[in-house]
N, C-alpha and C positions, 0 to 999 in steps of 0.2 A: 279101713280100706282106702278112703279119700286121702288120709295122712300118708300111706305108702305111695299112692299115685302122685301127691305133691313133691314128696322127697325124691322119687324117681325122676320127675320133670326137672327138678333142680340139678340133679345130677347130670341129667342130659345136656342142660344148657351150660353148665360149667365145663363140660367135656367138649362141647361144640367148638368153641374158639381154639382150643388146642388142635382139634383136628384139622379145622380150617387153616390154622397156622402152618401146620405140617404140610398141608397141600400147597399153599402158596409159596412155602419155602422151596418146594420142588420146582417152581416156575423159573426159567431163566431171567427173565426181566423183572423180577419182583425184588424189592428191598423192604426190610421191616426196621421201623424205629422203635426201640423198646420203650422209650420214655413216653412217646405218644400213642403207641399201639396203632400207628397208621402206616400205609404202605405208599411207595412212589414207584413210578414207571421208569425204569432206566432207560427206556428207549427215547425218551425226551429229557435229558438231564438239564438242570438249571445251574450253570456255571456261576460261581461267586465272582463279583467284580474286583479285578486285580487292585491291590492296594496302592500301587504306584501311580494310578490314574487319579487318585483323590487330590494330590497336591497340585497338578495343573489346573484341576476345577477350582480349587480353592483360590489360586492365584488369579484366574480369570474373574471369579467373583469379587476379588478385592479390587482389580482394575476397573470393573464395571461400576462398582459401588462408588469408587472415588471420582470416576468420570460423571456419574449421575450427580453426585454432591457439587461438582464444579459447574455442570450444567444448570443445576438448580440455583447456585449462587448467581450466575450470569443473568437467568431469567429473572430472578427477584430484583437484582441491580438495574437491570434494564426495563423494567416493567413490562414484562410478559412479551408484548408484540416486538418492542424495540430491542429486548434481550434476544429474542429469536433471531431477529434480523442481523444483531451483532454477532451472534454465534455463526449464523451461517455465512456471512461475509468473511469473518475471521478465518474460516475453513478455506475459503476461495483464495484469500490473499496469502495466509500463513501456513496452511496445511493442518493436517489432524494433530500433529504434535504439539500445536499452539494451545490445544484444549488443557492438557496438563499444565503447560508453562504459563498459563493465562495470568496467575497472581504471583509470579516470581518477580523479585526485585532485581534490577541490574543496572550497571552503569553504561553509559553510551561510549562509543569509541571516541577518543579526543576530549572527552569531558574532564579529565584530570589535567590535561595539557590547556584547558581553557577554551578550546574552540571545537565545535562539532560541525563538520562541513557536509553538506548534503547537495547532490547534483540532481537537478530536476530536468526531465526532457518530456517533451510532447511531440507526438506524431499522429497521423491519420490512419493508423492501422484499423481502426474501428469503421472506416467509411468504405463501402463496397465500391469498387471501380475507381478509387481514387489514385491518380498518378502519383508516383513517389511517395507512396504511404509510409515507408519505413525511414524517410527523411525525417530527422528530428528538427522541424523548423522552429521549435521552441526550446532554448536551453537556458537554463537559470541556475546560479550557484547561490545557496543559501547557507549562511554561516551563523551559527548561535554562539554567542559569547557567555559561557557558563558562569562567568566570574561577576558580570555586572548587569546582567538581564537586559542585554541589547542584542541586536542582530543586523545583518545586512542582506540584501537581495541584489545580486548583480547579474544582469542579462548579458548573455554572450551571443553576439550577431550570428545568425545562421550563415551568413556569407563571409565569415572570417576564414581567410585563405591559410591553411596550416599544413604541416607535415604530419599527416596520420601515420602513427608508427605501424610499419610493415606494408604500408599502402601507397606512400608517396604523397604528393601535395594535391589538395583537394580542399572544398569547402567543408567546414567543420560539421556540418548537418549530415554529411555523408559516413561519418565514423560510426555511427551506430549500425548502418546497413552494412558496411564493410565487416564489422565485427560479427554479423550474424552470418554473413555469407561464408567467411573464414572460420567459423566456429573458435573465435578468440578464446584463448584459455592461458592465463598466465597468473603466477602467484602474487597475491596482493590485490587482486582486482576481480570483479565479478566476471562470470562467464558470459560468452556472447557478446552482443552488440554494446550493451551498457558498459561492460568492462573495458572495451576499446575506447569508448567515448570518455570514461574516467581517466584512463592513461593519457589520452590526448590532452585533456583539460589540465590534469595534474601536472604534466610536464611543462606545458606552455605558461601555466599561471603559477607554477611553483608553490603549490600547497597540496596537502593530502586530501583525498576524498574519502570520507568514511562511509557514506551511504548513498543509495541512489533511488530515485522513484521514476518510473516511466509511466506516464499518463496518457491515456487516449483523449482525444479532444471532447469526446462525448461526456467525460467526467465534469467538465466545466458546466455544461447545459444541465446535466442531471443534478449536480451538487447545488447549483444556485436555485433551481426550481424546488429541490427539497427543503431549502431553508426559507422558501417564501420570497426569493428575489433579493437583491443587493442593490445598494446606492453607489454609484460612481460619480465623480466631479470631472467633467470635461472641461478642459481649458484649451481648447484649440486656438491657433493663431487666426483662423477664419471665423469672422464674427457669426457664421451660420452654424458653426459647430463641426460636427463629423458627419460625413455622408460617404457610403462605399456601396454601390450596387453590385449585385451578383448575378450573372446570366443564369438562366435555367436551361433545361434540355432544348427549349425552343427559341433560345435567345431573347426571350423577353426579360428584361432587367427588373429585378426585385430589390428592395432594400435590404442589404446584408447588415448595414448600420446606418441609422439616422437618428442622431442625437444632437441636441442643442447644447450649447456651453453652459456650464452650471451643473447643479445636482440633477441626476437622472436616476429614478428606479427601474432596473431592468430585470427582465425574466431570464431563463436559462438560454432561450434561443437567442436573445439579444446579447447576452455575455458571450456566447460562443462565437457570434459575429464579431465582436468587439475583440476578442482574444486573436481571431485569425486575420481580420482585415488590416491591410497596410496601404490602402489608397491607390492601387495600381490598376483598378478597373476604370472603365470609361465613364466620365462625368463625375468622378469621386472628388471630393474636396475636404480640406482640414487636415490632410496627412502631410504637412510640410516636411517631416523628417522620415517619411515612408516607414520602413522597418522598425526604425527607433521609435516612432509614434506608438506602433503595434506593442513592442516589448514594454514600453511604458505603461500601457493600457494593462497589460497582462499583469504586471506587478500590482496595480491598483486594484485589479479583479481579486487576486490572491488575498490582498489585505482585507478588503471588504468582505470576502467569503469567510476569513478567518474570524473577524469580529462577529459576523451573523451566526456562524457555526457555535460559537462559544456563548452566545447571548442567552439569557434566561428563556426567551420566547422558543428557542430551538431545543435547549436541553431539557425543558419541562414538557415537550411534545413528543410523545412516543412515536406518532406518525411521521413527523418531520426527521426524527432520529433514524427510524427505519429506512426512509427513503435516502437519507444521506449516507447510510451504511451501504445501501445498494449501489449507489453511485460510485463509491470507492470499490466495493468488492467486484464490480463489473468492469472496472476501467483501470485500476492501479496495479502495477507491478513493482515490487520492491524487494531489497534483501534485508530491511529492517525486520527483526522478530518483533512479536506481540509484546513482550516486556519492554522492548526498546522503544516501541511506539507509545506505550505508556509513559515511559521516562521522558520522551520527547514532549508528550502532551503537558506532563508536569512543569517543564521548563517553559514551554511556549506560552502557556497561560499566565505567566509572570512577566511576559514581555508586552509592553504597550506599543500600539502602533507608532506613536511618536518616537519611540526608541528604535524604529526599524529603518535603517537607511536604505532607500530605494534608488539604485543608479544604474547607469549604463556606461559603457566605455566611450561614448561620444560625448559625454558631459561629466568629466571626472574633475569636480570642483571647478567647472567652468571651461575645462580644456578638453579638447577631442584628442583621445589618444590613438585614433585610427586615422587611416588614409585610403582613398580610392585606388583600385588596382584592377588591371586587365590581365587575366590569365593568358597562358600560351594558346588556350583553346578559344579565346575570345570572350570569356565570360567576365561579367562585372564582378568584382570581389572586394574585400576589405582587408588591409593588412596593417600591422602596427605603424604608427606614425614614423618610427625610427627606422622602418624597413622590413622586408621580409625577413622572418626568424628572429627579429630583434625585439624580444619581449621585456626587455629591461624596464621600461616605462610602465608597461602594464603590470608588471610584477611588483614594482615599487608602489603603485597605487592600491593594489590588492592588500600589500602589507600595511598600509596605512588604515584601510578598512578593518583589518584584523586587529591591529593595535592602534587606535586613534590617540593622538596626543592629548594628554590631560591638560586643560587650560590652567594657567597659572593664576593663583589668588594672592591678592596682598594682604598683609598682616595689619589690620585696622588697629588691633589693640596697642600696637607699638607706634603707630602713626607712620609706618614705612610703606 
């Protein structure tokens, strides 16, 4: 009896799924999977991902992976903190495209011809409420000789009276401002103010400008502080040294520059004062050449900063490096790419300060190539010694700087 009941129960259980299957098959929203014996509700279908979406995902993964590798290398090379500062300021100056190009090798413009010419300009755009903030009161031409590891730095006086292309005659420190206002754009030059300044210098000095760097004055202060100060050698004609007070908002005079003759270790604030002062304030002394003294001091600051930035005490200190990168990232604008900066660094570290000629147009091998001039508006200005628009003497001097004469040597072995 029990056996028959057991066989009957087995028969009922075997038949039950078939009956249930028949019942569910009659439902509109039911689907049956014969391999798994499971059902799915068609009212909430799960669409398969299109295959054409896989390739973009893979490409993004590849890009992210490569970017992560580059970032990792930068951080490792820079020592973590300094590496992050380098990366962050690299983005500020060169943009996100520099991440991928960081380790590309390249040649500089002009390198094959033997000279790489960079136009440096400084303004006070970073100083709020400063009148004439877009006037480039500091203009310097730096040329690197890629054949013999030498260079020269030539200061261009801000009061040089020139014909600014498309704008007429004015002091050269107005060229940047004019280019910004006119939205200067011309093939072969940078866009905006620096492009017009490049063209002005290139045409009057008869040499190509390959790159530019526009520097806010704050960069001097921050960079000098970042490296722990620099040492400058003051050689004023006044035995007391250099002194130039600066009036504050209440007309109380404070020392902008107060340095004795000889070597002085100065901080960032003092360096900024030295770079800007020209002895035109009340009670100033030591500035016998006024603006020419200032440009001479600017060149000395650059050389001292170059030495300190490349010293072991700076390169081995992540904090100093981080602060130095910050000073550049916040205050420098340039058309150099990151690989070009790396190449320029490789060339520059091979040049000793003793092989860098530091000059101005007022002292070209003992000769003053400039003359005083009064514009039709009554402004005091400077023009070439040979007259307005006659830059032949200036151009000849620049060519001598580019291609210095090789001193003759006697043949001692033959007795001649």
